[in-house]
C-alpha positions as CSV (number, residue, x, y, z in Angstrom):
1,M,-14.4,3.2,-14.7
2,P,-11.5,1.9,-16.8
3,K,-8.4,0.9,-15.0
4,V,-5.4,3.3,-15.4
5,N,-2.1,1.9,-16.5
6,V,1.5,3.2,-16.4
7,G,1.9,5.7,-19.3
8,D,-1.8,6.7,-19.4
9,L,-2.8,10.4,-19.5
10,V,-5.1,11.0,-16.6
11,C,-7.0,13.7,-14.8
12,L,-8.7,14.1,-11.4
13,Y,-12.2,14.1,-12.9
14,R,-14.1,15.4,-9.8
15,R,-12.1,18.6,-9.5
16,K,-13.1,22.0,-10.9
17,N,-9.8,22.2,-12.8
18,K,-9.2,18.5,-13.6
19,G,-5.5,18.8,-14.5
20,L,-3.5,16.6,-16.8
21,G,-0.8,14.2,-15.9
22,I,0.8,10.9,-16.8
23,V,0.9,7.8,-14.6
24,L,4.5,7.0,-13.7
25,E,4.0,4.1,-11.4
26,K,1.2,2.0,-9.8
27,I,0.6,0.0,-6.7
28,D,-2.2,-2.5,-7.5
29,D,-2.1,-4.5,-4.2
30,M,-1.1,-2.4,-1.2
31,D,-1.6,-5.5,1.1
32,K,1.2,-7.3,-0.8
33,E,3.3,-4.2,-1.1
34,M,3.3,-3.4,2.6
35,N,3.5,-7.1,3.7
36,V,2.1,-6.7,7.2
37,E,0.8,-9.5,9.5
38,T,-2.7,-8.0,10.0
39,P,-4.8,-7.7,6.8
40,L,-5.2,-4.0,5.7
41,P,-9.1,-4.0,6.0
42,E,-8.7,-4.9,9.7
43,V,-6.0,-2.2,10.1
44,V,-8.3,0.5,8.6
45,Q,-11.2,-0.7,10.7
46,K,-9.1,-0.5,13.9
47,L,-7.8,2.9,13.0
48,N,-11.3,4.2,12.4
49,S,-12.4,2.9,15.8
50,I,-9.6,4.6,17.7
51,K,-10.8,8.0,19.0
52,K,-7.7,9.7,20.5
53,Y,-5.3,11.2,18.0
54,H,-2.2,10.1,20.1
55,D,-3.4,6.5,20.1
56,K,-4.2,6.6,16.4
57,T,-0.8,8.0,15.6
58,G,0.9,5.3,17.8
59,Y,-1.0,2.5,16.1
60,R,-0.1,3.9,12.6
61,E,3.6,4.1,13.5
62,E,3.5,0.6,14.9
63,I,2.1,-0.8,11.6
64,I,4.6,1.3,9.5
65,K,7.5,-0.3,11.5
66,Q,6.2,-3.8,10.5
67,C,6.1,-2.9,6.8
68,A,8.5,-4.2,4.2
69,N,7.9,-1.0,2.2
70,V,7.8,2.0,4.5
71,E,7.1,4.5,1.6
72,A,4.0,2.5,0.5
73,A,2.8,2.4,4.1
74,K,3.0,6.2,4.3
75,I,1.1,6.6,1.1
76,F,-1.6,4.2,2.4
77,F,-2.0,6.0,5.7
78,M,-2.1,9.4,3.9
79,F,-5.5,8.4,2.5
80,N,-6.8,5.7,4.9
81,G,-7.7,5.9,8.6
82,Q,-8.5,9.6,8.3
83,G,-11.9,11.0,9.3
84,W,-12.7,12.3,5.8
85,C,-12.0,9.0,4.0
86,S,-15.2,7.0,4.0
87,K,-14.0,4.2,1.7
88,A,-10.6,2.5,2.1
89,K,-8.2,2.9,-0.8
90,Y,-5.9,0.0,-1.8
91,K,-4.8,1.0,-5.3
92,F,-2.6,4.0,-5.9
93,A,-0.9,5.7,-8.9
94,R,2.0,8.0,-8.9
95,V,1.2,10.9,-11.3
96,R,3.5,13.6,-12.9
97,W,1.2,16.6,-13.5
98,F,1.7,18.7,-16.6
99,K,-1.3,20.9,-15.7
100,P,-1.9,20.6,-11.9
101,P,-5.5,20.0,-10.8
102,S,-7.2,22.3,-8.4
103,A,-7.3,21.7,-4.7
104,Y,-10.0,23.3,-2.6
105,E,-8.7,26.9,-2.8
106,S,-5.7,26.6,-5.0
107,T,-3.9,24.2,-7.3
108,V,-1.9,21.1,-6.3
109,R,1.7,22.3,-5.9
110,E,3.6,19.1,-6.3
111,E,4.6,18.1,-9.8
112,V,4.6,14.4,-8.8
113,N,2.3,12.9,-6.2
114,W,0.4,9.7,-5.3
115,C,-3.4,9.5,-5.8
116,P,-5.9,6.8,-5.2
117,E,-6.6,5.1,-8.5
118,D,-10.3,5.6,-8.3
119,W,-9.8,9.3,-8.2
120,L,-8.2,9.2,-11.7
121,K,-9.8,9.0,-15.1
122,K,-8.1,8.3,-18.4
123,V,-8.1,11.3,-20.8
């Protein structure tokens, strides 16, 4: 799938209502953006191996404290280390939605939000 760039019109191509938005900002290398000592693949692997919610939350907070960019870390952990995320996401795009895409039962309510780049498709 073609790489999206800042200024591209995009949609969430797997949704029932795909939506339409413009890419405002991108993070191509989350490892560089977060700047933590432990490589991110190892962080995700350890998060997935932790079973207790309290321990998982504590480890996530510990990594966030080490980060140079706390906002990027929160974006990263929103999509990684969760039970539903089978493949780790390292590239993200901030999208301003003109027509919001559908969520499971309703539409995405935020006008601007972060999405993994591989969820997006150029229009």
